[in-house]
C-alpha positions as CSV (number, residue, x, y, z in Angstrom):
1,X,0.1,0.2,0.0
2,X,1.2,3.4,-0.7
3,X,1.9,5.4,2.2
4,X,-0.5,7.8,3.5
5,X,1.9,11.1,3.5
6,X,2.6,10.1,-0.1
7,X,-1.2,9.9,-1.2
8,X,-2.1,13.1,0.6
9,X,0.8,14.9,-1.0
10,X,-0.1,13.6,-4.4
11,X,-3.3,15.0,-4.1
12,X,-2.3,18.1,-2.9
13,X,0.2,18.8,-6.0
14,X,-1.5,20.4,-8.5
15,X,-4.3,21.8,-6.4
16,X,-1.8,23.9,-4.4
17,X,1.7,25.1,-5.4
18,X,4.6,23.3,-3.5
19,X,7.8,24.8,-2.8
20,X,10.9,23.2,-4.1
21,X,11.5,21.4,-0.5
22,X,8.2,19.9,-0.6
23,X,8.6,18.7,-4.5
24,X,11.9,17.3,-3.4
25,X,10.1,15.6,-0.5
26,X,7.3,14.2,-2.7
27,X,9.7,12.9,-5.1
28,X,11.8,11.2,-2.5
29,X,8.4,9.7,-1.1
30,X,7.7,8.5,-4.8
31,X,11.2,7.0,-5.2
32,X,11.3,5.1,-1.9
33,X,7.8,3.5,-2.6
34,X,8.8,2.8,-6.0
35,X,11.9,1.0,-4.5
36,X,9.9,-0.7,-2.1
37,X,7.6,-2.3,-4.4
38,X,10.6,-3.6,-6.5
39,X,12.0,-5.3,-3.5
40,X,8.5,-6.7,-2.9
41,X,8.4,-8.1,-6.3
42,X,12.0,-9.8,-6.0
43,X,11.1,-11.1,-2.5
44,X,7.9,-12.7,-4.1
45,X,10.2,-15.2,-6.5
46,X,11.9,-16.3,-3.4
47,X,11.1,-20.1,-3.3
48,X,12.0,-21.1,0.2
49,X,9.6,-20.8,3.0
50,X,9.6,-17.2,4.4
51,X,7.7,-14.7,6.3
52,X,8.1,-10.9,4.9
53,X,7.2,-8.1,7.2
54,X,7.0,-4.4,5.9
55,X,7.2,-1.0,7.5
56,X,7.5,-1.8,11.3
57,X,8.2,0.5,13.9
58,X,9.0,-0.2,17.4
59,X,9.7,1.3,20.6
60,X,11.2,-0.8,23.2
61,X,11.7,0.3,26.7
62,X,15.6,-0.7,27.1
63,X,16.7,0.4,23.5
64,X,16.2,3.1,21.2
65,X,13.1,3.3,18.7
66,X,13.4,0.6,15.7
67,X,12.3,1.6,12.1
68,X,12.5,-1.4,9.7
69,X,11.7,-1.2,5.9
70,X,11.3,-4.9,5.5
71,X,12.0,-7.9,8.0
72,X,12.4,-11.1,6.7
73,X,12.3,-14.3,8.7
74,X,13.7,-17.6,7.7
75,X,13.9,-20.3,10.0
76,X,15.8,-19.0,13.2
77,X,17.4,-16.1,11.1
78,X,16.1,-12.6,11.1
79,X,17.1,-10.3,8.3
80,X,16.5,-6.8,8.4
81,X,16.4,-4.8,5.0
82,X,16.9,-1.1,4.5
83,X,15.9,-0.6,0.8
84,X,17.3,2.6,-1.2
85,X,16.4,3.8,-4.1
86,X,19.1,6.4,-5.1
87,X,19.6,6.8,-9.1
88,X,22.7,8.0,-10.5
89,X,26.2,7.4,-9.4
90,X,26.9,8.4,-5.7
91,X,30.4,8.5,-3.8
92,X,30.0,7.1,-0.5
93,X,32.5,7.6,2.5
94,X,32.0,6.5,6.0
95,X,29.5,8.9,7.0
96,X,28.1,10.1,4.0
97,X,26.6,9.5,0.5
98,X,27.1,12.6,-2.2
99,X,26.2,13.3,-5.5
100,X,26.2,16.5,-7.2
101,X,25.9,18.9,-4.2
102,X,23.4,16.4,-2.5
103,X,24.5,14.7,0.7
104,X,22.5,11.5,2.2
105,X,23.3,9.8,5.7
106,X,25.3,6.5,5.0
107,X,22.5,4.1,5.3
108,X,25.0,1.5,6.9
109,X,25.0,3.4,9.8
110,X,21.4,3.5,10.6
111,X,21.2,0.1,9.5
112,X,24.0,-1.1,12.4
113,X,22.0,1.1,15.1
114,X,18.9,-0.6,13.9
115,X,20.2,-4.1,14.3
116,X,21.7,-3.4,17.7
117,X,18.5,-2.2,18.9
118,X,16.3,-4.8,17.2
119,X,19.0,-7.6,18.8
120,X,18.2,-5.7,22.3
121,X,14.4,-6.2,21.5
122,X,14.5,-9.5,21.0
123,X,16.8,-10.3,24.0
124,X,14.3,-8.1,26.4
125,X,11.3,-10.3,24.6
126,X,13.3,-13.6,25.5
127,X,14.8,-14.6,22.1
128,X,18.3,-14.1,22.6
129,X,19.1,-17.0,20.4
130,X,17.9,-15.4,16.9
131,X,20.6,-14.9,14.7
132,X,19.9,-11.4,13.3
133,X,21.6,-9.9,9.8
134,X,21.1,-6.7,8.1
135,X,21.4,-5.6,4.8
136,X,21.2,-2.1,2.7
137,X,19.3,-3.3,-0.7
138,X,20.0,-0.6,-3.7
139,X,16.9,-0.8,-6.2
140,X,17.0,0.9,-9.7
């Protein structure tokens, strides 16, 4: 399903004049949504038994907030996917992705924090034995 924020902004576009920042925000949401749709199509072709959950948000007691694009459950393994749909050529460093004047935080930093917080949540819930992996998945 398309995110409600994106549906609302697309409905407003054309009815009101969006400024450049708002247009860029809508464009980023659209790219993210298309990337997630491509990822779902790819995962639907996986033949092994699995469960794929998307758009998860947790606020555990003992760790920071957790936002997960996709969570793949296969046996005793949990794989966290951070899906990115960045077009063009990007230079990346330890902290940033850069492209012709644009900068984005390196998703590996966010993903490491998400993985650690999710592992803490699983321990809190009594599942310390689960194997947790995390992957940044670039589409496009």
